[in-house]
C-alpha positions, 0 to 999 in steps of 0.5 A, a space after each residue: 435526840 442527836 443534839 440541841 438542834 434536833 431537840 429544839 425541832 422536836 420541842 417546837 413541833 410538840 409546842 405547835 401541836 399543843 403538847 407540853 414538854 419537859 426539856 432535859 438531858 441525860 444528866 451532866 454538869 454545867 455545860 449541858 445544864 446551861 443548854 437545857 436551861 436556855 431551851 427550857 426558858 425559850 419554851 412558851 411558859 404554857 408548854 413547859 412541864 419542868 426541867 432538872 438542875 443536873 449540874 447539882 447532881 454531879 461531883 465534878 464541875 465542867 464550867 463556871 457561871 450557872 446561877 444558883 437555884 433558888 426556891 426550886 427555880 433554875 435560871 439560865 446564865 446571862 453571859 454570851 453563848 451558853 453563858 458558862 465558862 468551860 473548866 478546860 482542866 476537867 476535859 480529857 485530851 481528844 482521842 481520834 479513831 484510827 
């Protein structure tokens, strides 16, 4: 989709047309899952199909603060921003095109 802003525009258009949506990412750790959790839970309940807790599918965490899934339900973090704290040691140094 090109990022969360474009994904939200598409989600909003689908909801406006009466379509149900699945809010997901291609998979990832806590930062990506936090974003899709917020967007999924900001979708009207009648238009939500499902989403996935991708942070539980990976072997390396990239943040702390995602609430534990309970009874097949995922919640979004409640702290400011995405609600998670990045684990900076898990990120590679930036690379720049030459």
